[in-house]
C-alpha positions as a Markdown table, in Angstrom:
| # | Residue | x | y | z |
|---|---|---|---|---|
| 1 | Met | 85.7 | 133.9 | -118.4 |
| 2 | Ser | 83.2 | 134.6 | -115.6 |
| 3 | Glu | 83.5 | 132.9 | -112.2 |
| 4 | Ala | 79.9 | 132.1 | -112.1 |
| 5 | Pro | 78.8 | 128.9 | -110.2 |
| 6 | Lys | 78.2 | 126.1 | -112.6 |
| 7 | Thr | 74.5 | 125.1 | -111.8 |
| 8 | Arg | 72.2 | 122.9 | -114.1 |
| 9 | Pro | 68.5 | 124.3 | -115.0 |
| 10 | Lys | 65.6 | 122.6 | -113.6 |
| 11 | Val | 64.6 | 120.1 | -116.0 |
| 12 | Pro | 60.6 | 119.3 | -116.2 |
| 13 | Glu | 59.5 | 116.1 | -115.8 |
| 14 | Gly | 59.2 | 113.9 | -118.8 |
| 15 | Lys | 56.7 | 111.4 | -119.7 |
| 16 | Ser | 56.1 | 108.9 | -122.3 |
| 17 | Arg | 53.5 | 106.0 | -122.8 |
| 18 | Phe | 55.4 | 103.6 | -120.2 |
| 19 | Leu | 58.3 | 105.8 | -119.0 |
| 20 | Thr | 58.6 | 109.0 | -116.4 |
| 21 | Thr | 61.9 | 110.5 | -115.8 |
| 22 | Arg | 62.6 | 113.1 | -113.0 |
| 23 | Gln | 65.7 | 115.0 | -112.3 |
| 24 | Lys | 67.3 | 114.4 | -108.9 |
| 25 | Pro | 68.8 | 117.2 | -106.7 |
| 26 | Ala | 72.6 | 117.4 | -106.9 |
| 27 | Asn | 74.8 | 115.8 | -104.9 |
| 28 | Glu | 78.0 | 117.1 | -102.9 |
| 29 | Lys | 80.1 | 116.8 | -106.0 |
| 30 | Gly | 77.5 | 118.7 | -108.2 |
| 31 | Tyr | 76.5 | 115.3 | -110.2 |
| 32 | Ile | 72.7 | 115.7 | -111.1 |
| 33 | Gly | 71.1 | 111.9 | -111.6 |
| 34 | Tyr | 67.7 | 111.1 | -113.0 |
| 35 | Asp | 65.0 | 108.7 | -111.8 |
| 36 | Thr | 63.2 | 106.6 | -114.2 |
| 37 | Ile | 60.1 | 105.1 | -113.4 |
| 38 | Trp | 58.7 | 102.2 | -115.7 |
| 39 | Glu | 54.9 | 101.7 | -115.8 |
| 40 | Pro | 53.9 | 97.7 | -116.3 |
| 41 | Phe | 53.6 | 96.9 | -119.9 |
| 42 | Gln | 51.2 | 94.0 | -119.5 |
| 43 | Lys | 48.7 | 93.2 | -116.6 |
| 44 | Glu | 49.4 | 90.2 | -114.0 |
| 45 | Val | 46.6 | 87.8 | -113.5 |
| 46 | Pro | 46.7 | 85.4 | -110.6 |
| 47 | Tyr | 47.4 | 81.7 | -111.5 |
| 48 | Lys | 44.4 | 79.2 | -111.3 |
| 49 | Thr | 44.8 | 75.7 | -111.5 |
| 50 | Pro | 42.8 | 73.9 | -114.4 |
| 51 | Lys | 39.7 | 72.1 | -113.9 |
| 52 | Lys | 40.4 | 68.3 | -113.5 |
| 53 | Pro | 38.5 | 65.9 | -116.3 |
């Protein structure tokens, strides 16, 4: 086997309807992690007190 340094290929950013994944840079041990960013599923409406009769 060759003694080539072990490196991971750069992974493109993954996108779906509510989720985005990005590759993090490698740390000192060579571990490569991923960021996951979630988009909100629903709108948040501020609460209004009901009218009194």
